[in-house]
N, C-alpha and C positions, 0 to 999 in steps of 0.2 A: 224388709224390716223393720220401717217407722210405722206399719199400721200393728206389726204382734209391740213392736215399743209403746205404742198409741194406747192399743187394749190393754196391755198390760199397768200400765199407769190410771188407766178408768176402772179397773179394777181394784186395784188399791184405793183408790180416793172415794168408790159407793164402801168398801170397807170401814175404812177409817172415818167416816162422814157420807152420815146420810143423808143428810141437808147437802148444799157445796153454794159458796156463790163467787163469785169473779165481777171482775170491775176493767172494762175498756177505758178508754178515750179518744174523742175526735179531736186531735194533737193540730190546731191550725197553722200556718207557716204567714207571710207578711203577704203572698201572692191569694191566701184562702184554701190553699192545698193544705189534704191533709198527711198525715205523717201513715203509713202503713209499715206491715213489717209482717214477712215469709217463714216460719218458722221452720226449723229441720225436722220435725218429727211428725209433721201432719201438711196438708196439701192448701195454696190460698191464702188469697193472701186475708191479712184480718189488724183492726187496727190494734196500739198498742195494748198490752192488760197481761191480766191472768188470775189466778183465782189467789183467796182471802185465802189467809193462814190462822191457823188456831190462836187467838190472841189477839189479833191483828186489826184494828179497824178496814170500811171497808174505803177512806179517802188514804189509810197509812199505805197497803195496797198496791191505792195507786199510784202512789208516789215513790212506793219501791218498782213496782214496774214499768214506768215509763222510765225513770235515772237506767236501770236493770236494761230493758229490750229500747229506746230510744233514747238515751242521751241525752232526758227531758228532766229539768227540776224545774218546778212547779214556783214559781215565784208568790202569784196568788193564789185565791179559792176557786175548783173550778167548778163549773153550773152541773150539776147532776140533770140527763135529763131524765131518765123515767129507771125504771126496772123490770126487767124480762125474763118474761117464764123461759127455760131451754130445756122445757123436758124430752123437745126430741131427739136430742144432740145424746141429754145424759139426764135419767130419771134424777129427777126434786133439784135440778140445778139454774137455778136463778145470774143473772147479766146486772150489772147497775151501768150504764152509760154514762158518761161525765164527758162536756165541751173544755176543750180547754183555747180559747181565743190567742191570736197572735197579742205578744203584750204580756201574756200572764205565764212565763216559761221562760228559759234561758238554758243553749247547749251546754251540758258537759257531758264528759266519756262514758260510755252506756259501759256497764261490767258485764251482761253479759256474757256467757261462758260456751260459746258454739250455739246456743240456743236458737241463733238467729242467720238465714242462712239468708235474705238479701230484706234491703229499708228503701222505700221509694216516696215523696210526694207528689199526692198525687191530686188530679182535680175530681172534687168529690162529686161533680154531674158527670162524669166522664171518667170512670172512674179504667183504671188498670184493668186489665184481661187476669184474669183464677179470681178477683176476688168472689171473698163465700158469699152464699144466698143472704145470712142474718146480713152481714157487714156492709153486703147493697143495701138489705133494703132500710140499716140504720143512715145512708148515708141519701138514702130517699127521701126518707123523714125530715133529715136536719137541712138539704139542702134543696129541695125540689118539694118542698109541700104534702108528703103526699100524708094522709091518716098514720096516727101510729099506733103499730098493731102492739097486744099485750105478750107478743112471742117474740124471742130472739130470732129461729127461725120453723118455717114448717114444713111438712113433707106437702114434696111438689108432685 
C-alpha cells in the first residue's frame, strides 16, 4: 500500500512540478547526535525535511518541516552545507542540506499528522540500521570527512 501511495505522490509531483526542490537538516543535540525520522509512507531513516512548496523559500520550507516532523524551532540561521542532485530517485530533483547545531534550536510540539512513524537521536558515526543510502552519505561527509558528492544518492 505504501509503495502505491508513494508512486501516486511522485507522479502528481512530476505533473505539477517538472523541477522539484527539497530540504533536509542534520539537527544536532547536546551529545552530538543527529535527529532522524522514519516516515509512514516510505522505507528507511532520514534526516527531517521535505519539499519546498510553491511560493516558499528553501529556508521557510526547512523551518516548517522541522517543526512538523521533529518538533524543532530554529532560533538562529542554519548553515547550508550543499545542494545535491537527486535525479536517481526523482528526475530533476535537488536537495539542499543544512546543519543545525546544538544551541541554534529549541524544542516545540511537532505538528505532523501521522506522517512520522518513529524518531530517534542517532550517533552520526554509527547510525541506526535502515538509514537510507543518501542519508548515510551525508552523515559520512559531515562527520567522517568523506569527500562531498554532488549527488544525494547513486545507483549501487
